[in-house]
N, CA, C and O atoms as a Tinker XYZ file with bonds, in Angstrom:
   436  protein
     1  N      0.821000   -1.192000    0.000000    73     2
     2  CA     0.000000    0.000000    0.000000    64     1     3
     3  C      0.858000    1.246000    0.000000    63     2     4     5
     4  O      0.390000    2.303000   -0.424000    81     3
     5  N      2.081000    1.166000    0.454000    73     3     6
     6  CA     2.947000    2.339000    0.527000    64     5     7
     7  C      3.192000    2.932000   -0.852000    63     6     8     9
     8  O      3.307000    4.150000   -0.987000    81     7
     9  N      3.272000    2.098000   -1.872000    73     7    10
    10  CA     3.516000    2.589000   -3.228000    64     9    11
    11  C      2.334000    3.414000   -3.700000    63    10    12    13
    12  O      2.522000    4.462000   -4.318000    81    11
    13  N      1.113000    2.961000   -3.418000    73    11    14
    14  CA    -0.076000    3.627000   -3.919000    64    13    15
    15  C     -0.626000    4.661000   -2.946000    63    14    16    17
    16  O     -1.509000    5.437000   -3.312000    81    15
    17  N     -0.129000    4.689000   -1.726000    73    15    18
    18  CA    -0.678000    5.575000   -0.705000    64    17    19
    19  C     -0.318000    7.035000   -0.881000    63    18    20    21
    20  O     -1.042000    7.905000   -0.398000    81    19
    21  N      0.770000    7.328000   -1.553000    73    19    22
    22  CA     1.218000    8.713000   -1.698000    64    21    23
    23  C      0.797000    9.265000   -3.042000    63    22    24    25
    24  O      1.034000    8.640000   -4.075000    81    23
    25  N      0.168000   10.441000   -3.037000    73    23    26
    26  CA    -0.221000   11.094000   -4.284000    64    25    27
    27  C      0.976000   11.843000   -4.846000    63    26    28    29
    28  O      1.754000   12.417000   -4.083000    81    27
    29  N      1.143000   11.851000   -6.175000    73    27    30
    30  CA     2.236000   12.605000   -6.771000    64    29    31
    31  C      2.015000   14.097000   -6.564000    63    30    32    33
    32  O      0.880000   14.572000   -6.529000    81    31
    33  N      3.111000   14.824000   -6.429000    73    31    34
    34  CA     3.036000   16.273000   -6.267000    64    33    35
    35  C      2.598000   16.912000   -7.569000    63    34    36    37
    36  O      3.128000   16.590000   -8.632000    81    35
    37  N      1.642000   17.808000   -7.492000    73    35    38
    38  CA     1.179000   18.501000   -8.681000    64    37    39
    39  C      2.131000   19.643000   -9.005000    63    38    40    41
    40  O      2.739000   20.247000   -8.121000    81    39
    41  N      2.240000   19.922000  -10.317000    73    39    42
    42  CA     3.072000   21.029000  -10.764000    64    41    43
    43  C      4.555000   20.713000  -10.818000    63    42    44    45
    44  O      5.356000   21.580000  -11.168000    81    43
    45  N      4.930000   19.512000  -10.484000    73    43    46
    46  CA     6.330000   19.127000  -10.515000    64    45    47
    47  C      6.762000   18.909000  -11.956000    63    46    48    49
    48  O      6.053000   18.240000  -12.708000    81    47
    49  N      7.902000   19.452000  -12.361000    73    47    50
    50  CA     8.349000   19.421000  -13.740000    64    49    51
    51  C      9.008000   18.109000  -14.145000    63    50    52    53
    52  O      9.064000   17.798000  -15.335000    81    51
    53  N      9.501000   17.342000  -13.203000    73    51    54
    54  CA    10.099000   16.057000  -13.541000    64    53    55
    55  C      9.720000   15.046000  -12.472000    63    54    56    57
    56  O      9.300000   15.410000  -11.374000    81    55
    57  N      9.872000   13.787000  -12.805000    73    55    58
    58  CA     9.547000   12.713000  -11.887000    64    57    59
    59  C     10.762000   11.828000  -11.740000    63    58    60    61
    60  O     11.636000   11.798000  -12.606000    81    59
    61  N     10.808000   11.100000  -10.624000    73    59    62
    62  CA    11.913000   10.196000  -10.414000    64    61    63
    63  C     11.572000    8.835000  -10.987000    63    62    64    65
    64  O     10.472000    8.323000  -10.777000    81    63
    65  N     12.506000    8.253000  -11.705000    73    63    66
    66  CA    12.305000    6.945000  -12.304000    64    65    67
    67  C     12.489000    5.841000  -11.289000    63    66    68    69
    68  O     12.725000    6.105000  -10.110000    81    67
    69  N     12.383000    4.616000  -11.738000    73    67    70
    70  CA    12.473000    3.433000  -10.880000    64    69    71
    71  C     13.807000    3.360000  -10.143000    63    70    72    73
    72  O     13.852000    2.893000   -9.005000    81    71
    73  N     14.895000    3.814000  -10.772000    73    71    74
    74  CA    16.218000    3.706000  -10.178000    64    73    75
    75  C     16.740000    5.055000   -9.692000    63    74    76    77
    76  O     17.947000    5.220000   -9.517000    81    75
    77  N     15.842000    6.027000   -9.470000    73    75    78
    78  CA    16.227000    7.297000   -8.897000    64    77    79
    79  C     16.621000    8.354000   -9.919000    63    78    80    81
    80  O     16.898000    9.491000   -9.536000    81    79
    81  N     16.656000    8.012000  -11.228000    73    79    82
    82  CA    17.041000    8.998000  -12.242000    64    81    83
    83  C     15.865000    9.924000  -12.517000    63    82    84    85
    84  O     14.706000    9.539000  -12.360000    81    83
    85  N     16.173000   11.136000  -12.924000    73    83    86
    86  CA    15.129000   12.110000  -13.258000    64    85    87
    87  C     14.549000   11.793000  -14.624000    63    86    88    89
    88  O     15.286000   11.517000  -15.571000    81    87
    89  N     13.212000   11.833000  -14.726000    73    87    90
    90  CA    12.530000   11.632000  -15.993000    64    89    91
    91  C     11.814000   12.926000  -16.350000    63    90    92    93
    92  O     11.221000   13.552000  -15.471000    81    91
    93  N     11.848000   13.345000  -17.604000    73    91    94
    94  CA    11.153000   14.575000  -17.981000    64    93    95
    95  C      9.646000   14.424000  -17.832000    63    94    96    97
    96  O      9.106000   13.325000  -17.954000    81    95
    97  N      8.966000   15.557000  -17.563000    73    95    98
    98  CA     7.521000   15.552000  -17.380000    64    97    99
    99  C      6.786000   15.350000  -18.701000    63    98   100   101
   100  O      5.652000   14.871000  -18.704000    81    99
   101  N      7.416000   15.707000  -19.829000    73    99   102
   102  CA     6.751000   15.534000  -21.119000    64   101   103
   103  C      6.846000   14.084000  -21.549000    63   102   104   105
   104  O      7.875000   13.433000  -21.368000    81   103
   105  N      5.765000   13.588000  -22.117000    73   103   106
   106  CA     5.737000   12.207000  -22.557000    64   105   107
   107  C      6.308000   12.097000  -23.965000    63   106   108   109
   108  O      6.368000   13.098000  -24.680000    81   107
   109  N      6.728000   10.905000  -24.380000    73   107   110
   110  CA     7.212000   10.732000  -25.755000    64   109   111
   111  C      6.159000   11.117000  -26.787000    63   110   112   113
   112  O      6.500000   11.604000  -27.865000    81   111
   113  N      4.872000   10.903000  -26.466000    73   111   114
   114  CA     3.807000   11.276000  -27.390000    64   113   115
   115  C      3.790000   12.779000  -27.614000    63   114   116   117
   116  O      3.622000   13.239000  -28.743000    81   115
   117  N      3.966000   13.552000  -26.532000    73   115   118
   118  CA     3.986000   15.001000  -26.644000    64   117   119
   119  C      5.141000   15.450000  -27.531000    63   118   120   121
   120  O      4.966000   16.319000  -28.385000    81   119
   121  N      6.310000   14.869000  -27.338000    73   119   122
   122  CA     7.464000   15.216000  -28.166000    64   121   123
   123  C      7.212000   14.837000  -29.623000    63   122   124   125
   124  O      7.569000   15.593000  -30.526000    81   123
   125  N      6.610000   13.694000  -29.858000    73   123   126
   126  CA     6.285000   13.265000  -31.214000    64   125   127
   127  C      5.283000   14.233000  -31.841000    63   126   128   129
   128  O      5.430000   14.617000  -33.001000    81   127
   129  N      4.268000   14.624000  -31.076000    73   127   130
   130  CA     3.267000   15.557000  -31.578000    64   129   131
   131  C      3.897000   16.903000  -31.943000    63   130   132   133
   132  O      3.536000   17.503000  -32.955000    81   131
   133  N      4.831000   17.373000  -31.130000    73   131   134
   134  CA     5.513000   18.630000  -31.429000    64   133   135
   135  C      6.333000   18.499000  -32.705000    63   134   136   137
   136  O      6.347000   19.408000  -33.536000    81   135
   137  N      7.006000   17.386000  -32.859000    73   135   138
   138  CA     7.789000   17.132000  -34.068000    64   137   139
   139  C      6.888000   17.075000  -35.298000    63   138   140   141
   140  O      7.207000   17.645000  -36.341000    81   139
   141  N      5.776000   16.389000  -35.166000    73   139   142
   142  CA     4.818000   16.298000  -36.274000    64   141   143
   143  C      4.308000   17.686000  -36.628000    63   142   144   145
   144  O      4.255000   18.044000  -37.804000    81   143
   145  N      3.938000   18.459000  -35.640000    73   143   146
   146  CA     3.413000   19.806000  -35.877000    64   145   147
   147  C      4.419000   20.659000  -36.657000    63   146   148   149
   148  O      4.050000   21.355000  -37.603000    81   147
   149  N      5.680000   20.596000  -36.256000    73   147   150
   150  CA     6.721000   21.370000  -36.939000    64   149   151
   151  C      6.860000   20.968000  -38.403000    63   150   152   153
   152  O      7.150000   21.812000  -39.250000    81   151
   153  N      6.656000   19.691000  -38.709000    73   151   154
   154  CA     6.780000   19.222000  -40.089000    64   153   155
   155  C      5.503000   19.394000  -40.898000    63   154   156   157
   156  O      5.551000   19.484000  -42.125000    81   155
   157  N      4.352000   19.440000  -40.212000    73   155   158
   158  CA     3.071000   19.595000  -40.912000    64   157   159
   159  C      2.809000   21.058000  -41.278000    63   158   160   161
   160  O      2.212000   21.330000  -42.320000    81   159
   161  N      3.240000   21.994000  -40.448000    73   159   162
   162  CA     2.972000   23.413000  -40.706000    64   161   163
   163  C      3.398000   23.862000  -42.103000    63   162   164   165
   164  O      2.608000   24.522000  -42.778000    81   163
   165  N      4.614000   23.537000  -42.575000    73   163   166
   166  CA     4.981000   23.961000  -43.927000    64   165   167
   167  C      4.172000   23.264000  -45.023000    63   166   168   169
   168  O      3.973000   23.834000  -46.096000    81   167
   169  N      3.707000   22.051000  -44.770000    73   167   170
   170  CA     2.878000   21.346000  -45.755000    64   169   171
   171  C      1.532000   22.055000  -45.876000    63   170   172   173
   172  O      1.022000   22.240000  -46.981000    81   171
   173  N      0.961000   22.449000  -44.748000    73   171   174
   174  CA    -0.291000   23.204000  -44.754000    64   173   175
   175  C     -0.088000   24.510000  -45.528000    63   174   176   177
   176  O     -0.949000   24.912000  -46.311000    81   175
   177  N      1.042000   25.161000  -45.308000    73   175   178
   178  CA     1.339000   26.412000  -46.016000    64   177   179
   179  C      1.436000   26.181000  -47.528000    63   178   180   181
   180  O      1.042000   27.046000  -48.310000    81   179
   181  N      1.952000   25.030000  -47.941000    73   179   182
   182  CA     2.037000   24.702000  -49.373000    64   181   183
   183  C      0.653000   24.418000  -49.966000    63   182   184   185
   184  O      0.400000   24.749000  -51.125000    81   183
   185  N     -0.234000   23.815000  -49.193000    73   183   186
   186  CA    -1.572000   23.461000  -49.676000    64   185   187
   187  C     -2.525000   24.654000  -49.672000    63   186   188   189
   188  O     -3.471000   24.701000  -50.459000    81   187
   189  N     -2.276000   25.608000  -48.794000    73   187   190
   190  CA    -3.187000   26.747000  -48.615000    64   189   191
   191  C     -3.529000   27.472000  -49.921000    63   190   192   193
   192  O     -4.709000   27.751000  -50.138000    81   191
   193  N     -2.568000   27.797000  -50.813000    73   191   194
   194  CA    -2.916000   28.524000  -52.041000    64   193   195
   195  C     -3.904000   27.770000  -52.936000    63   194   196   197
   196  O     -4.713000   28.397000  -53.621000    81   195
   197  N     -3.849000   26.450000  -52.940000    73   195   198
   198  CA    -4.782000   25.665000  -53.754000    64   197   199
   199  C     -6.211000   25.807000  -53.226000    63   198   200   201
   200  O     -7.159000   25.927000  -54.001000    81   199
   201  N     -6.352000   25.791000  -51.909000    73   199   202
   202  CA    -7.674000   25.967000  -51.315000    64   201   203
   203  C     -8.160000   27.410000  -51.478000    63   202   204   205
   204  O     -9.340000   27.654000  -51.729000    81   203
   205  N     -7.243000   28.347000  -51.333000    73   203   206
   206  CA    -7.614000   29.754000  -51.481000    64   205   207
   207  C     -8.038000   30.078000  -52.914000    63   206   208   209
   208  O     -8.871000   30.957000  -53.134000    81   207
   209  N     -7.472000   29.377000  -53.872000    73   207   210
   210  CA    -7.850000   29.596000  -55.274000    64   209   211
   211  C     -9.319000   29.259000  -55.516000    63   210   212   213
   212  O     -9.935000   29.785000  -56.443000    81   211
   213  N     -9.883000   28.380000  -54.680000    73   211   214
   214  CA   -11.297000   28.019000  -54.787000    64   213   215
   215  C    -12.143000   28.722000  -53.729000    63   214   216   217
   216  O    -13.297000   28.353000  -53.512000    81   215
   217  N    -11.579000   29.729000  -53.073000    73   215   218
   218  CA   -12.328000   30.502000  -52.080000    64   217   219
   219  C    -12.311000   29.925000  -50.684000    63   218   220   221
   220  O    -13.055000   30.387000  -49.819000    81   219
   221  N    -11.478000   28.922000  -50.443000    73   219   222
   222  CA   -11.402000   28.299000  -49.123000    64   221   223
   223  C    -10.100000   28.621000  -48.422000    63   222   224   225
   224  O     -9.321000   29.455000  -48.884000    81   223
   225  N     -9.876000   27.970000  -47.329000    73   223   226
   226  CA    -8.628000   28.109000  -46.580000    64   225   227
   227  C     -8.531000   26.936000  -45.617000    63   226   228   229
   228  O     -9.488000   26.183000  -45.434000    81   227
   229  N     -7.361000   26.791000  -45.004000    73   227   230
   230  CA    -7.127000   25.706000  -44.050000    64   229   231
   231  C     -6.282000   26.243000  -42.911000    63   230   232   233
   232  O     -5.389000   27.066000  -43.111000    81   231
   233  N     -6.580000   25.762000  -41.712000    73   231   234
   234  CA    -5.854000   26.173000  -40.513000    64   233   235
   235  C     -5.458000   24.918000  -39.738000    63   234   236   237
   236  O     -6.291000   24.041000  -39.507000    81   235
   237  N     -4.205000   24.830000  -39.341000    73   235   238
   238  CA    -3.745000   23.751000  -38.470000    64   237   239
   239  C     -4.160000   24.110000  -37.051000    63   238   240   241
   240  O     -3.747000   25.142000  -36.522000    81   239
   241  N     -4.973000   23.263000  -36.436000    73   239   242
   242  CA    -5.506000   23.553000  -35.113000    64   241   243
   243  C     -4.688000   22.869000  -34.023000    63   242   244   245
   244  O     -4.322000   23.503000  -33.033000    81   243
   245  N     -4.398000   21.568000  -34.199000    73   243   246
   246  CA    -3.733000   20.821000  -33.136000    64   245   247
   247  C     -3.178000   19.522000  -33.693000    63   246   248   249
   248  O     -3.573000   19.065000  -34.766000    81   247
   249  N     -2.256000   18.938000  -32.942000    73   247   250
   250  CA    -1.766000   17.584000  -33.194000    64   249   251
   251  C     -1.831000   16.865000  -31.863000    63   250   252   253
   252  O     -1.239000   17.305000  -30.878000    81   251
   253  N     -2.555000   15.752000  -31.839000    73   251   254
   254  CA    -2.717000   15.006000  -30.598000    64   253   255
   255  C     -2.669000   13.520000  -30.890000    63   254   256   257
   256  O     -3.456000   13.018000  -31.692000    81   255
   257  N     -1.755000   12.816000  -30.249000    73   255   258
   258  CA    -1.577000   11.374000  -30.446000    64   257   259
   259  C     -1.407000   11.034000  -31.922000    63   258   260   261
   260  O     -1.992000   10.071000  -32.418000    81   259
   261  N     -0.604000   11.829000  -32.615000    73   259   262
   262  CA    -0.271000   11.644000  -34.038000    64   261   263
   263  C     -1.468000   11.824000  -34.969000    63   262   264   265
   264  O     -1.431000   11.390000  -36.121000    81   263
   265  N     -2.528000   12.462000  -34.473000    73   263   266
   266  CA    -3.670000   12.832000  -35.303000    64   265   267
   267  C     -3.614000   14.344000  -35.496000    63   266   268   269
   268  O     -3.530000   15.101000  -34.528000    81   267
   269  N     -3.663000   14.776000  -36.756000    73   267   270
   270  CA    -3.605000   16.193000  -37.090000    64   269   271
   271  C     -5.040000   16.710000  -37.208000    63   270   272   273
   272  O     -5.861000   16.134000  -37.921000    81   271
   273  N     -5.327000   17.796000  -36.503000    73   271   274
   274  CA    -6.647000   18.417000  -36.559000    64   273   275
   275  C     -6.541000   19.740000  -37.311000    63   274   276   277
   276  O     -5.730000   20.600000  -36.967000    81   275
   277  N     -7.369000   19.890000  -38.340000    73   275   278
   278  CA    -7.376000   21.104000  -39.145000    64   277   279
   279  C     -8.788000   21.672000  -39.200000    63   278   280   281
   280  O     -9.765000   20.984000  -38.906000    81   279
   281  N     -8.872000   22.936000  -39.580000    73   279   282
   282  CA   -10.159000   23.589000  -39.790000    64   281   283
   283  C    -10.183000   24.104000  -41.216000    63   282   284   285
   284  O     -9.332000   24.902000  -41.607000    81   283
   285  N    -11.158000   23.650000  -41.994000    73   283   286
   286  CA   -11.363000   24.170000  -43.330000    64   285   287
   287  C    -12.256000   25.399000  -43.211000    63   286   288   289
   288  O    -13.228000   25.393000  -42.456000    81   287
   289  N    -11.925000   26.457000  -43.959000    73   287   290
   290  CA   -12.631000   27.720000  -43.826000    64   289   291
   291  C    -13.100000   28.224000  -45.178000    63   290   292   293
   292  O    -12.785000   27.646000  -46.218000    81   291
   293  N    -13.854000   29.307000  -45.146000    73   291   294
   294  CA   -14.327000   29.936000  -46.378000    64   293   295
   295  C    -15.274000   29.031000  -47.140000    63   294   296   297
   296  O    -16.166000   28.414000  -46.559000    81   295
   297  N    -15.070000   28.958000  -48.450000    73   295   298
   298  CA   -15.939000   28.161000  -49.313000    64   297   299
   299  C    -15.878000   26.665000  -48.973000    63   298   300   301
   300  O    -16.771000   25.910000  -49.358000    81   299
   301  N    -14.849000   26.236000  -48.265000    73   299   302
   302  CA   -14.738000   24.821000  -47.890000    64   301   303
   303  C    -15.773000   24.434000  -46.834000    63   302   304   305
   304  O    -16.165000   23.271000  -46.743000    81   303
   305  N    -16.218000   25.415000  -46.032000    73   303   306
   306  CA   -17.241000   25.140000  -45.011000    64   305   307
   307  C    -18.555000   24.814000  -45.690000    63   306   308   309
   308  O    -19.078000   25.613000  -46.467000    81   307
   309  N    -19.073000   23.670000  -45.402000    73   307   310
   310  CA   -20.347000   23.278000  -45.973000    64   309   311
   311  C    -20.275000   22.726000  -47.382000    63   310   312   313
   312  O    -21.296000   22.314000  -47.932000    81   311
   313  N    -19.112000   22.709000  -47.970000    73   311   314
   314  CA   -18.958000   22.162000  -49.321000    64   313   315
   315  C    -19.071000   20.640000  -49.254000    63   314   316   317
   316  O    -18.415000   20.010000  -48.425000    81   315
   317  N    -19.894000   20.043000  -50.118000    73   315   318
   318  CA   -20.033000   18.583000  -50.085000    64   317   319
   319  C    -18.734000   17.849000  -50.404000    63   318   320   321
   320  O    -18.576000   16.688000  -50.028000    81   319
   321  N    -17.824000   18.494000  -51.076000    73   319   322
   322  CA   -16.555000   17.852000  -51.433000    64   321   323
   323  C    -15.464000   18.058000  -50.381000    63   322   324   325
   324  O    -14.341000   17.586000  -50.561000    81   323
   325  N    -15.775000   18.749000  -49.296000    73   323   326
   326  CA   -14.728000   19.070000  -48.313000    64   325   327
   327  C    -14.110000   17.821000  -47.684000    63   326   328   329
   328  O    -12.916000   17.814000  -47.384000    81   327
   329  N    -14.897000   16.769000  -47.481000    73   327   330
   330  CA   -14.337000   15.543000  -46.902000    64   329   331
   331  C    -13.346000   14.894000  -47.866000    63   330   332   333
   332  O    -12.342000   14.324000  -47.440000    81   331
   333  N    -13.628000   14.981000  -49.152000    73   331   334
   334  CA   -12.691000   14.453000  -50.145000    64   333   335
   335  C    -11.426000   15.302000  -50.195000    63   334   336   337
   336  O    -10.320000   14.775000  -50.316000    81   335
   337  N    -11.595000   16.612000  -50.102000    73   335   338
   338  CA   -10.438000   17.511000  -50.039000    64   337   339
   339  C     -9.586000   17.161000  -48.843000    63   338   340   341
   340  O     -8.360000   17.095000  -48.932000    81   339
   341  N    -10.255000   16.935000  -47.711000    73   339   342
   342  CA    -9.536000   16.635000  -46.480000    64   341   343
   343  C     -8.802000   15.302000  -46.566000    63   342   344   345
   344  O     -7.602000   15.240000  -46.296000    81   343
   345  N     -9.498000   14.250000  -46.934000    73   343   346
   346  CA    -8.928000   12.909000  -46.888000    64   345   347
   347  C     -8.035000   12.585000  -48.088000    63   346   348   349
   348  O     -6.929000   12.072000  -47.918000    81   347
   349  N     -8.503000   12.877000  -49.275000    73   347   350
   350  CA    -7.748000   12.485000  -50.474000    64   349   351
   351  C     -6.698000   13.518000  -50.867000    63   350   352   353
   352  O     -5.758000   13.204000  -51.598000    81   351
   353  N     -6.852000   14.720000  -50.396000    73   351   354
   354  CA    -5.884000   15.758000  -50.720000    64   353   355
   355  C     -4.953000   16.040000  -49.556000    63   354   356   357
   356  O     -3.769000   15.707000  -49.599000    81   355
   357  N     -5.500000   16.661000  -48.510000    73   355   358
   358  CA    -4.693000   17.105000  -47.370000    64   357   359
   359  C     -4.081000   15.921000  -46.629000    63   358   360   361
   360  O     -2.867000   15.881000  -46.427000    81   359
   361  N     -4.902000   14.959000  -46.223000    73   359   362
   362  CA    -4.388000   13.816000  -45.464000    64   361   363
   363  C     -3.363000   13.015000  -46.266000    63   362   364   365
   364  O     -2.312000   12.647000  -45.741000    81   363
   365  N     -3.667000   12.748000  -47.525000    73   363   366
   366  CA    -2.746000   11.965000  -48.352000    64   365   367
   367  C     -1.388000   12.657000  -48.459000    63   366   368   369
   368  O     -0.345000   12.011000  -48.351000    81   367
   369  N     -1.407000   13.957000  -48.668000    73   367   370
   370  CA    -0.152000   14.708000  -48.807000    64   369   371
   371  C      0.636000   14.728000  -47.498000    63   370   372   373
   372  O      1.851000   14.532000  -47.496000    81   371
   373  N     -0.067000   14.969000  -46.377000    73   371   374
   374  CA     0.620000   15.031000  -45.081000    64   373   375
   375  C      1.215000   13.675000  -44.727000    63   374   376   377
   376  O      2.366000   13.613000  -44.296000    81   375
   377  N      0.473000   12.595000  -44.893000    73   375   378
   378  CA     0.983000   11.266000  -44.542000    64   377   379
   379  C      2.138000   10.865000  -45.462000    63   378   380   381
   380  O      3.053000   10.158000  -45.042000    81   379
   381  N      2.093000   11.311000  -46.695000    73   379   382
   382  CA     3.196000   11.050000  -47.623000    64   381   383
   383  C      4.497000   11.677000  -47.115000    63   382   384   385
   384  O      5.567000   11.078000  -47.224000    81   383
   385  N      4.395000   12.869000  -46.569000    73   383   386
   386  CA     5.573000   13.597000  -46.084000    64   385   387
   387  C      5.930000   13.277000  -44.630000    63   386   388   389
   388  O      7.101000   13.314000  -44.252000    81   387
   389  N      4.919000   12.963000  -43.821000    73   387   390
   390  CA     5.125000   12.699000  -42.390000    64   389   391
   391  C      4.411000   11.390000  -42.045000    63   390   392   393
   392  O      3.281000   11.410000  -41.556000    81   391
   393  N      5.063000   10.257000  -42.298000    73   391   394
   394  CA     4.399000    8.959000  -42.136000    64   393   395
   395  C      3.957000    8.640000  -40.704000    63   394   396   397
   396  O      3.149000    7.732000  -40.506000    81   395
   397  N      4.463000    9.356000  -39.713000    73   395   398
   398  CA     4.039000    9.108000  -38.328000    64   397   399
   399  C      2.600000    9.544000  -38.088000    63   398   400   401
   400  O      1.983000    9.112000  -37.114000    81   399
   401  N      2.059000   10.385000  -38.949000    73   399   402
   402  CA     0.686000   10.859000  -38.790000    64   401   403
   403  C     -0.276000    9.695000  -39.032000    63   402   404   405
   404  O     -0.186000    8.999000  -40.043000    81   403
   405  N     -1.191000    9.497000  -38.093000    73   403   406
   406  CA    -2.184000    8.416000  -38.213000    64   405   407
   407  C     -3.346000    8.834000  -39.090000    63   406   408   409
   408  O     -3.825000    8.043000  -39.903000    81   407
   409  N     -3.809000   10.074000  -38.936000    73   407   410
   410  CA    -4.898000   10.583000  -39.755000    64   409   411
   411  C     -4.979000   12.094000  -39.636000    63   410   412   413
   412  O     -4.359000   12.699000  -38.761000    81   411
   413  N     -5.763000   12.700000  -40.540000    73   411   414
   414  CA    -6.048000   14.129000  -40.492000    64   413   415
   415  C     -7.560000   14.248000  -40.331000    63   414   416   417
   416  O     -8.321000   13.679000  -41.113000    81   415
   417  N     -7.982000   14.979000  -39.331000    73   415   418
   418  CA    -9.406000   15.093000  -39.009000    64   417   419
   419  C     -9.819000   16.550000  -38.924000    63   418   420   421
   420  O     -8.989000   17.431000  -38.701000    81   419
   421  N    -11.129000   16.800000  -39.106000    73   419   422
   422  CA   -11.686000   18.135000  -38.902000    64   421   423
   423  C    -11.696000   18.430000  -37.415000    63   422   424   425
   424  O    -12.076000   17.587000  -36.602000    81   423
   425  N    -11.276000   19.630000  -37.070000    73   423   426
   426  CA   -11.311000   20.053000  -35.666000    64   425   427
   427  C    -12.745000   20.345000  -35.276000    63   426   428   429
   428  O    -13.518000   20.873000  -36.074000    81   427
   429  N    -13.095000   20.005000  -34.061000    73   427   430
   430  CA   -14.426000   20.313000  -33.527000    64   429   431
   431  C    -14.444000   21.786000  -33.159000    63   430   432   433
   432  O    -13.450000   22.323000  -32.671000    81   431
   433  N    -15.557000   22.427000  -33.388000    73   431   434
   434  CA   -15.687000   23.861000  -33.092000    64   433   435
   435  C    -15.641000   24.130000  -31.625000    63   434   436
   436  O    -15.736000   25.283000  -31.206000    81   435
């Protein structure tokens, strides 16, 4: 019970590992998500002019657990073809360049 009896301190930036070594507070997933975000941002910037040419736009909202969340804007909102734009265009291009990405999804409002 001694192992489970003590609550971890909140706000602590690092934790002690099994053998007393310091472990960073950020998880490997967080680091991966940050890396993905850095590589996806320029791809979004490359795709943006194509969407803008049709009166739309795209915004990178978040990366969580290797899932990229974007927001389609302008003429893309409500367009029946927006899911095809998202999956066959944006997602295909991003996964081609950043294979760690699991999927690209619409961000919830």
